[in-house]
N, C-alpha and C positions, 0 to 999 in steps of 0.2 A: 333517721335513716337506720334501718336494721343492720346490725353487725353480723356477718356470717359466722357460723359456729366454729370455724377453724381460726378465727381471729380473736385475740384477746387484747384488751387495752390495759397497759400497765399503769401503776400509780403515777408514773412520770408523764403519762399522756401519749406515749408512743405505742405502737401496735406490735404484737408478736404473733407468730404463726404457731399453731398447736395442732398436732396430729397424733392419733393413737397408732402405735406400731401393730401391724397384723399379728394375731396370735401365733401363727407358725414361724414368725421371724423374731419374736421377742427374745428367745433364748440365743439366737445368733447375734443380734445387735446388743443384747444385754440391757434393754430398756423397754418400758411399756409406753412411753410418751416421748414424742419429739417436740421440743420447744425452741424456737429460734426468733431472735429479735428481727423486726423488719426495718428498724431505724427510721421510722417515719410517724408523724402524728396525723398525717392526712389519710382519711379512710379510703378514698379512691386509689391512692398510690399503694396503700397497704393491700387492697384487694388484688391489684395487678401483681404485686410481688408474691402474694400468697398463691395465686394461680400458677405462677412459674415454679414456686417451691413444691406445691402439691403435685404437679406434673413430674418434676425431678424426683421426688420421693417415690411416686408410683412406678416410674421407670427403674429406679434403683432397687425397689422391692422385687420387680420382675427379674432383674439381673441376678440378684442374690438367690432367688428361687431356682433360676435356670442353672446357675453354677453350683448350687447345693453347698454353699460355704458353711463351715462349722462355726466360725467365730469372726465377727467383724466389729472393729472399734467405732466409737462415735466419730472420731476424727476421720477415719477411712470412709465412713458413710457420708459425712459432710463433703469430703473431697469428691466422692462419686456423684453426689447430687449436684454439686457445683459444675462438674464436667458435663453431666447429662442435661442440665437445665440451661447451660450457657451462662450461668451466674445470675442470681437474683439481683445483684447490685447493678446489672445492666439495665434494669428497669428505669433508671434515671436518665438513660440516654434517649434523646428525643426520637431517633429513628426506631428504636425498639418499642418505645411507648406507642408510637403511631401504628406500628405493626400489630401490636396487641389490641389496640382500640378498634382497628379494622376487623379483627377476628370476632369481636364481641357484638 
């Protein structure tokens, strides 16, 4: 099974989400790359969690562009993504997983 480009498998066997920060926001966030563990070794579960995170980061980038923020810490960005995406950890909840599977 092909692994999507935004997922990487760590040496321990778990998956991590990886996404490049848009050029116009790299100075604001202070990073070029976002990497976050998905805390699962199951590819299907990792894909679902990555979709939620990608959506959250896309929304966060839009918010940062709209507000024209000068500086934003990694911790603040993660909190914003968590709030906007409803939490990637919720992917373990059966009702949430069922909702996402219906959308696919």
